[in-house]
C-alpha positions in Angstrom: -25.0 4.8 1.9 -26.2 4.0 5.4 -24.3 1.8 7.8 -26.9 -1.0 7.4 -26.3 -1.0 3.7 -22.6 -1.1 4.1 -22.8 -4.1 6.4 -25.1 -5.9 4.0 -22.7 -5.2 1.1 -19.9 -6.5 3.2 -21.8 -9.7 4.0 -22.8 -10.3 0.4 -19.3 -9.7 -1.0 -17.8 -12.9 -2.3 -14.2 -13.6 -3.1 -15.2 -16.3 -5.7 -18.0 -17.1 -8.1 -20.5 -20.0 -8.2 -18.4 -21.9 -10.8 -15.4 -21.7 -8.4 -17.6 -23.1 -5.6 -18.9 -25.8 -7.9 -15.4 -26.9 -8.6 -14.6 -26.8 -4.9 -17.6 -28.9 -4.2 -16.2 -31.8 -6.3 -12.7 -31.4 -4.8 -14.1 -31.3 -1.3 -16.2 -34.5 -1.8 -13.3 -36.5 -3.3 -10.8 -35.4 -0.7 -13.2 -36.1 2.2 -13.9 -39.6 0.9 -10.2 -40.4 0.9 -9.4 -38.6 4.2 -12.1 -40.1 6.4 -10.3 -42.3 8.9 -11.0 -45.8 10.0 -13.7 -45.6 12.7 -14.2 -49.3 13.5 -11.6 -49.0 16.3 -14.2 -47.1 18.4 -16.2 -50.3 18.9 -13.1 -52.1 20.3 -12.4 -49.4 23.0 -13.6 -50.0 26.6 -16.8 -48.3 27.6 -15.1 -46.6 30.5 -13.0 -44.5 28.1 -16.0 -43.4 26.0 -16.8 -39.8 26.8 -18.6 -37.9 24.0 -17.8 -34.2 23.9 -21.0 -32.7 22.3 -24.4 -33.2 20.9 -26.7 -36.2 21.0 -23.7 -38.5 21.2 -23.6 -37.6 24.9 -26.7 -39.7 25.3 -25.0 -42.9 24.2 -24.1 -45.2 27.1 -21.3 -46.8 25.1 -19.7 -46.8 21.7 -21.8 -48.2 18.8 -21.1 -51.7 17.5 -18.9 -52.2 14.4 -22.0 -52.8 12.1 -23.4 -49.4 13.0 -20.0 -47.7 12.4 -19.6 -49.5 9.1 -23.1 -48.3 8.0 -22.2 -44.8 9.1 -19.1 -44.8 7.0 -20.9 -46.1 3.9 -23.7 -43.6 4.3 -21.2 -40.8 4.6 -19.4 -41.9 1.4 -22.8 -42.0 -0.5 -23.7 -38.6 0.8 -20.3 -37.2 -0.3 -20.8 -38.8 -3.8 -24.2 -37.1 -4.1 -22.7 -33.9 -3.0 -20.1 -34.1 -5.7 -22.8 -34.5 -8.3 -24.6 -31.4 -7.1 -28.1 -30.5 -8.3 -31.3 -29.3 -6.6 -30.9 -31.6 -3.7 -27.5 -30.2 -2.7 -28.7 -28.2 0.3 -30.3 -31.3 1.9 -27.3 -33.4 1.0 -24.9 -30.8 2.4 -26.7 -30.9 5.8 -26.7 -34.7 5.7 -22.9 -34.8 4.9 -22.2 -32.5 7.8 -24.3 -34.5 10.2 -22.6 -37.7 9.3 -19.1 -36.1 9.4 -19.9 -34.6 12.8 -21.1 -38.0 14.1 -18.1 -39.8 12.8 -15.5 -37.3 14.1 -17.6 -36.9 17.3 -17.2 -40.6 18.0 -13.5 -40.4 17.4 -13.3 -37.3 19.7 -14.9 -39.3 22.5 -11.5 -40.7 23.4 -9.4 -37.6 23.0 -9.2 -33.9 22.2 -11.1 -32.1 19.4 -8.8 -31.1 16.6 -9.0 -28.9 13.5 -10.8 -31.6 11.4 -14.0 -30.3 12.9 -13.8 -27.5 10.3 -14.1 -30.1 7.5 -17.3 -31.4 9.2 -19.1 -28.1 9.4 -18.1 -26.8 6.0 -20.9 -28.5 3.9 -23.7 -27.2 6.3 -22.3 -23.6 6.2 -22.2 -23.8 2.3 -25.5 -25.5 1.9 -27.3 -22.3 0.6 -24.3 -20.8 -1.1 -25.4 -22.0 -4.5 -22.4 -24.4 -4.8 -24.7 -27.1 -6.1 -26.0 -25.0 -9.0 -22.9 -25.1 -11.2 -20.6 -27.9 -12.5 -23.5 -30.4 -12.1 -25.1 -32.8 -14.5 -28.5 -32.0 -13.1 -30.4 -28.8 -14.0 -30.6 -26.7 -10.8 -32.0 -23.3 -10.0 -33.1 -21.3 -7.0 -31.6 -18.9 -4.5 -28.0 -19.1 -3.5 -25.7 -16.4 -2.1 -22.0 -17.3 -1.9 -21.1 -14.2 0.1 -22.8 -14.9 3.4 -22.0 -18.6 3.3 -18.3 -18.0 2.7 -18.2 -15.3 5.3 -19.6 -17.8 7.8 -17.1 -20.4 6.8 -14.3 -17.9 7.2 -15.5 -17.0 10.7 -15.5 -20.7 11.6 -12.0 -21.1 10.3 -10.9 -17.9 12.2 -12.5 -19.1 15.5 -10.8 -22.5 15.2 -7.5 -20.9 14.6 -7.9 -18.2 17.3 -8.9 -20.9 19.8 -5.7 -22.9 18.9 -3.6 -19.7 19.3 -5.1 -18.8 22.7 -4.4 -22.4 23.9 -0.8 -22.1 22.7 -0.4 -18.8 24.6 -2.0 -20.3 27.8 0.3 -23.3 27.6 3.4 -21.1 27.6 4.3 -20.9 23.9 5.2 -17.3 24.2 8.0 -16.3 26.7 8.5 -19.8 28.1 11.9 -21.3 29.1 11.9 -23.5 26.0 10.6 -22.8 22.5 7.7 -24.8 21.1 9.6 -25.3 17.9 12.6 -26.8 19.6 10.4 -29.0 21.8 8.4 -30.3 18.8 11.5 -31.1 16.9 13.0 -33.0 19.8 9.7 -34.9 20.4 8.8 -35.8 16.8 12.2 -36.1 15.0 14.2 -39.3 15.3 17.8 -39.0 16.5 20.2 -38.8 13.6 17.7 -37.0 11.4 19.2 -33.8 9.9 16.2 -31.9 11.2 17.3 -32.8 14.7 20.0 -30.1 14.5 17.3 -27.5 14.2 16.2 -28.4 17.7 19.6 -27.4 19.0 19.4 -24.1 17.2 15.9 -23.4 18.4 16.8 -24.2 22.1 20.4 -23.2 22.2 22.2 -19.8 22.0 20.0 -18.9 19.0 16.8 -19.6 20.8 15.4 -16.3 19.6 14.8 -18.0 16.3 12.5 -20.5 17.9 10.8 -17.8 19.9 10.3 -15.8 16.8 8.8 -18.9 15.0 6.4 -19.5 18.0 5.3 -15.8 17.8 4.8 -15.9 14.1 2.6 -19.0 14.4 0.4 -17.4 17.1 0.0 -14.2 15.1 -0.8 -16.1 12.0 -3.5 -18.1 13.7 -5.0 -15.0 15.4 -4.8 -13.2 12.1 -7.2 -15.8 10.5 -10.0 -14.3 12.7 -9.1 -10.7 12.4 -8.7 -10.7 8.6 -12.2 -12.1 8.1 -13.1 -8.4 7.8 -11.3 -8.0 4.5 -11.2 -10.8 1.8 -7.7 -9.9 0.4 -6.1 -10.1 3.8 -8.0 -13.3 4.7 -6.9 -15.0 1.5 -3.3 -13.9 2.2 -3.6 -15.4 5.7 -4.9 -18.8 4.5 -2.2 -18.9 1.8 0.5 -18.4 4.4 -1.3 -21.0 6.6 -1.2 -23.5 3.7 2.6 -23.0 3.5 2.8 -23.4 7.2 0.9 -26.7 7.2 3.3 -28.0 4.5 6.3 -27.0 6.7 4.8 -28.7 9.7 4.4 -31.9 7.8 7.9 -31.8 6.4 9.5 -31.2 9.8 7.2 -33.0 12.2 5.2 -35.4 10.0 1.9 -33.9 11.3 -0.7 -33.4 8.7 -3.4 -30.7 8.7 -4.7 -31.7 5.2 -8.3 -31.2 6.2 -7.6 -27.5 6.9 -6.1 -27.1 3.4 -9.2 -28.7 1.9 -11.4 -26.1 3.5 -9.1 -23.3 2.5 -9.8 -24.3 -1.2 -13.3 -22.8 -0.9 -11.7 -19.4 -1.2 -9.6 -20.2 -4.3 -10.7 -18.7 -7.7 -10.5 -22.0 -9.5 -11.3 -20.3 -12.8 -7.9 -18.7 -12.6 -6.1 -21.8 -11.3 -7.4 -24.8 -13.2 -6.2 -25.4 -16.8 -8.5 -24.3 -19.6 -9.3 -27.9 -20.6 -10.4 -28.8 -17.1 -12.7 -25.7 -17.0 -14.2 -26.6 -20.3 -14.8 -30.2 -19.1 -16.5 -28.9 -16.0 -18.7 -26.6 -18.1 -19.7 -29.4 -20.3 -21.1 -31.2 -17.3 -23.6 -28.4 -16.7 -27.2 -29.5 -17.3 -26.5 -32.9 -18.7 -28.9 -35.3 -17.1 -27.2 -38.2 -15.3 -29.0 -41.6 -15.5 -30.1 -43.0 -12.1 -28.0 -46.1 -12.7 -24.9 -44.0 -13.1 -25.6 -42.1 -9.9 -26.1 -45.3 -8.0 -22.8 -46.6 -9.5 -21.0 -43.5 -8.4 -22.3 -43.9 -4.9 -21.2 -47.6 -4.8 -17.7 -46.6 -6.0 -17.5 -43.8 -3.4 -18.4 -46.3 -0.6 -15.8 -48.8 -1.8 -13.2 -46.1 -2.1 -13.9 -44.8 1.4 -13.7 -48.3 2.9 -10.4 -49.1 1.1 -8.9 -45.7 2.0 -9.8 -46.1 5.7 -8.3 -49.5 6.0 -5.1 -48.9 4.0 -3.2 -46.2 5.9 -1.0 -45.5 2.9 -4.0 -44.1 0.9 -4.9 -41.5 3.6 -1.2 -40.6 4.0 -0.6 -40.2 0.3 -3.8 -38.2 -0.1 -2.7 -35.9 2.8 0.7 -35.3 1.2 -0.8 -34.6 -2.2 -3.3 -32.1 -0.7 -0.6 -30.3 1.3 1.7 -30.0 -1.7 -1.0 -28.9 -4.1 -2.3 -26.5 -1.4 1.2 -24.9 -0.9 1.8 -24.7 -4.7 -1.6 -23.1 -5.2 -0.8 -20.6 -2.4 2.5 -19.7 -4.0 0.8 -19.3 -7.4 -1.9 -17.0 -6.0 0.6 -14.9 -4.0 2.8 -14.5 -7.0 -0.2 -13.6 -9.2 -1.4 -11.0 -6.7 2.0 -9.5 -6.4 2.5 -9.3 -10.2 -1.0 -7.6 -10.6 -0.1 -5.1 -7.9 3.3 -4.3 -9.5 1.7 -4.0 -12.9 -1.1 -1.7 -11.6 1.5 0.6 -10.1 3.5 0.8 -13.3 0.4 1.6 -15.3 -0.7 4.3 -12.8 -0.2 7.8 -14.1 2.6 9.6 -12.4 1.9 13.1 -11.0 3.5 15.8 -13.1 5.9 18.1 -11.5 4.5 21.6 -11.1 5.7 24.1 -13.7 7.8 26.9 -12.5 6.2 30.3 -12.6 7.3 32.6 -15.4 9.9 35.2 -14.6 
């Protein structure tokens, strides 16, 4: 096999199947509808503070009015509802969803730094031609779709985002500084009297090597997300550990990276995780034509849910917690399953026989 063929095989290799991607498409759409933040505050900010970071938004002289922002949020919710339904229009809907997400988050980023939620925004566009709209959909759909290249591109996007965060940490003195980042974060985010406050003393006192070790582990884990893109088993191990790390960050610091966990779900073999009844229910959806009125109703419900979620902070917070907990539980289940399979394979492997002694 030539080098070119090896590279093409590597690109085409997929860690999950189309049905797994179909299940992820629905989970992604629902989670995104509930996680989209309130954007109307942008219209109330002074024009002097409005500095778009990228794209056509840089041409805007000031923030859009509330009516335009409300229309943007409703359009995004409808696009995500159509994305959940799948079907032949999924590639176009995927690009539309990414464009709307990038616009929404881009406006929010115009007053501060760009965070990891950008990965959530680019995911639909990267998966547009993966075939994720051809399964678990009430509308018959056919056509080309290759999960491997699309998932590889999404993995690279995750890896680049994580590597950029790791390099920024190193540049800001995370490694080898006079104070550990773990101790500083605990002192900054944990209220006095909280039991977790004692961890700050451990991380910055005589046992500061614990905090230094934690800082190093975080940087290595984030850099590993880019390096392990070369091999799917290692990459899935890395994002499983990252899911556990995100839950720990939320528990200790009340900082949520739920959108990262949502994107990690693209690499989960949902056929092995979801209950059998859920899989059968998803399979029964396949090919059943959905009336136009029902599709319109789903879009209206999605828009209403998005507006309620963005204006009731408790909805977004509860959604984030549920995602973080489910993500960590799924990571533990997959890690345990992989470990058991490896142990079982080693036990079944034939043991080499001891050489017979030569006759005397």
